C-alpha positions, 0 to 999 in steps of 0.5 A: 502042747504049750504053744497050743495053750498060749494060742487059745487064750489071748488075754483076761477080760476084766469088767465090772460084771466079771469082777462081781462074778469072780467073787460070787460064782468063782467065774473068770472071763477070757478073750479067746481065739475065734476058732477055739472050742469049749474043750480047748479053752478048758484044757488051756486054762487047766494047763496054764493056771493049774486049776480044775475047771468045772464049766465053760460058756463061750460067747461070740461077740460081734464087732461094732460098726464105727464111723470115721469122717470118710467111711464106716469101718467094722471092728473084728468079731471076737470070742469070750469065754466064761470059765467056772473053777472048782470050789476053793480055787482061784486065778490071779488075773492082771489087767489087759 
């Protein structure tokens, strides 16, 4: 069970938008496994951080095409999850 929790959540995702959401709406963002579902993300956050999750929104982010001198490379697609916690709860997140 614990190994599944660690394989779903890859890292916290911190940007200016997410830091404002943390203060206003008690929402946090994580980079998650591409095949993870909302229910798996909810259980992983609840199990790993010992908090109550109210809502999970998942976004698939398309990888960008990047040019080098010789060819065009594509960065991999990834998935981001916005997690809303219950009132009065918080998570201590660090940098990536």
